[in-house]
Every structure is written in structure tokens, then in C-alpha cells.
N, C-alpha and C positions, 0 to 999 in steps of 0.2 A: 931505934925504932920505938916509938911508946903507943902503946897500947891504946886505940880509942876505947872514949868512954860511953856507960850507957844510952845517953844523951846521942851522940854522936852517932852510934851504931843505929840508935832508931831513925835520925836522919838521911843517913847512909840507905838502912832498908827503905823507903821513903822513896828515894831515888832509885832503887833496884827494882821498887813494883813497878814504874813507869817501864822501865825497861822489858820487866815481863812484859804488860799490856801490848806494848808495840811488838816485840815477838809474837806474842797468840796473833795478831793481825797480819805481820808480814808470812808469817807461818799456813795460816788457813788460807790462804789467796795462793800460796805455793802449792799446797795439798789438795787445794778444792774440798777441805773441811772442814769441821767445826774444833779450832785449835786453842786448848787455852796451856798457857805457859806461866806458872807462877812462881813467886818467892817461896821456896821450901825451908830456908834456914840463912842465915846469915851469923856465921860465930868466929868467935878468937880461939884455938885452939894450939894445944901440945901439938909438937910436928909429928909423934908418934900417932897422935888422934887424927889428924890429919890426913893420913899417909890409908888411914881406912875410911874415909869419907866416901868412897864411891864403893864397898863393900869389903869382904876381905882380900887379905894382902896377896892370896895368892890366885885370886879368880883371874879368869881373861877376858879383858875389856878392850873395845877399839874406842878410838877416840881421834876427832880433829882439832888440831893443835894449832891455834891460832896465835901471834905474837900481835899486844894493840900497842897502838902509838897513835898519837896526837893528844887530846885533854887528859890524859892519865895514861900509864902504860902498867904493860903487864902481861897475863895470859888468859885465853880464855880457849876453854876446852866443851867439844859437844860430844858428852861421853854415851855409849849405850852399850850392851853386850850383843853378840853373835844374833841371837833371836832379834831381839826388837830393832836392831841397825840392818837388818834384813828385809826385813817386815816395811821399814820406811822403803826403802829400795822397790819395795814391792807394789805401793801405794803408786810411787811415784813412776815407776813405768807399767801401771796397767794390768800387772801381774794376778790371774786368779790362785798361784800357787805359792807355798811358802818355799822361798830359795833355800838354800842349805849350805853356798860356801859364798867366800869375796872374789870378785872377779873385778879385771878394770873400768867394769861398767857400773855397779854398785859402787864403788870407792869412789868413783866421780858420784854419783847422785848424791851420799853422804856428805862429800864435802862441802858439795853445790847448796846443799839444804844448810851446813854448819855457815858457810857462807853469808845464807840471808839472814839467819839467826844472826847471827853475830852482829851482823851490820844493823842491823835494826834495833837492837838491845844496845847495842853501846852508845849508839846516835841519840835515843832517848834519854839514856844515865847521863852522859857528857852535858845535853842540850839543857838538863833540869838541876843541873849543879849552879850556884849563885857564882856571881859572876868575879872572877879572879883571873890570875894569870893563867898560864896551861900548866899544868903538870907532870908537862913530857920534860924532863930537864934537857935533852938534847935538841929538840924544835927551836926553832930559828923565828925573826918576822912578828914577834908577840905574842898574844894570846889567839886562840882557837878554843871553839866550843865542839870540835867534832874529837870522833875517836874511828879509825880505821883500822880492822886487822886486817895481817897478812894475809896472801891465800892459804888454806888450810891443809896442812900435812894429817895423814892418812898413817894412824899408827895403832898397831894390835901388841897387847903387852900387859903382864901384872896389871893388876890395879893400883898398885902401891908404888910400883917403878913408873906408871905415868903421873902419881898427883905427886911422888918425890921429886921429878924434874920438873913438871910446873911451879913446884913453892920452893925453889931451890934458891932463888934469890933473897927472900921473906926469911927463909931460915940461916940466911948468912949472916943478918946481923938483928934476929928478933928469937927468943925461945916460943913466941906464940905465933902461928899463921889464921890471917885474914882469909876466911872462903864463905864466897856465896853463892847458894846451890840452888836453884830450879825444878822445877815436877813439870808432866806433863802430860794431858790429856784430851784424848783423839772423841771427840762427838762423846762425850764424858765417863769415856774408858780411861784410865792410867795404862799408859805406857813406860817403859823401860829406859826414859832415853832421862840426859842431864846435863846442865847448861852449868860451865864452874867457870868462877871469874877469880881470878887471883891478882887485885892490882898488885906494881911491887913495892919493896920497901920504899923509895921516893917518892913514888906519888902519892904509900899510905901517911906518908910523914907530910906533906900538902896536903893532901885530904882534911888530917888531923887540923891544920890553922885554916882552911877556910872553912869547916862547920865548928868552929871555935871549941 
């Protein structure tokens, strides 16, 4: 896998800004609050640096993990610590007090939110890409302009373990990992949620050709 050049990263960042804007609108409707999602960083980092992208390696985090198929392929993670994730559930469920533990209802609320944010983000990114063949090597029937995330899987583990799982494909073919991270605000107040997009190695090679 050939690392992307600075100009290619700049072009890709513009596409991810489009995805973040659409995710903002979708999440605002879902939560009935003013939510802003913005691109925090787009980096090519060494593997050990990538595993620390969500915080200390031994910190416990939750993530809704989705596989991406369609225009390009890879992993999409909606990540949060316990307090921030349970705050999300309280907002959705109309609770007046802070929940303290995860249950089936809380996990379902988090996964449904991940699905809404993920679909809106991915579709905006894929539809903003220059016309070309699909980046999914397993797709059939010609080109497609959409991306579809798999149903989210809820996991709770150490931060390093979650990221290592997500970047495994890239790590097998390159010394550097491409990570796109977002940040969230609700009513202008930052919240510790993170949307992490990690294209796989084949899609990155195709992106490099498309972006010139």
C-alpha cells in the first residue's frame, strides 16, 4: 500500500467534511438536539501510534463496530467511554438521571445511533467521490456510488484492543495506518464520542488512483 500524498489527504479530508456535515444533520434529527459532527483529524500514523488514537491503551471503551461495503471497504467505529455512551442512551430514552451500567436497552440505543450516523456519513463521502469504478474489489455489476455499513456490533474492551482489531487489514500491508477521526458537540458542548473510519488496504490503493 502506497501512502497518500499531502494533496491527496487534503482532497480526502474535503470528502470527510461532507460526511461529517451530513452526519450532523442526521444525528440532530435523531436526538432532537443541535448536534455538530466535525472532522477532527485525518492522519497517516505508525501502527503503535494508531493504537493510541482513542486514548490510553488500557482505558476501557465501548464501540459499535461496522464493516463497510460498496463504493469502498473497511471499518467504521462509533466509540465512547461508559459515561458518554450512557449519556447518549439517556437522551434517547428521555431519562432524567444518569445511567450507570449497560443493559440490552442501552446497547440497542447505541447501535441504532451508530447505524444512523454511519449510513449518513458514508453515503455523503461516497457520493462526493469523483466518478470511477467501485472501490470494493468484491462488488459485482459495475460501479456503485453508495456505501453500506453492516449491522453494528457492540463491544466493550481496552482502547488498544478495539483499534488493533479495526486496523488489522492495513497493518498487514503497510507500516502506516490511515485514520479519519471526528468530534461531536451537543448544543455547543463537546461530548466524548468519536467516529473512526478506517478504509482497508485495497480501498486505499484505489483512492490513491482516483485522487491522482
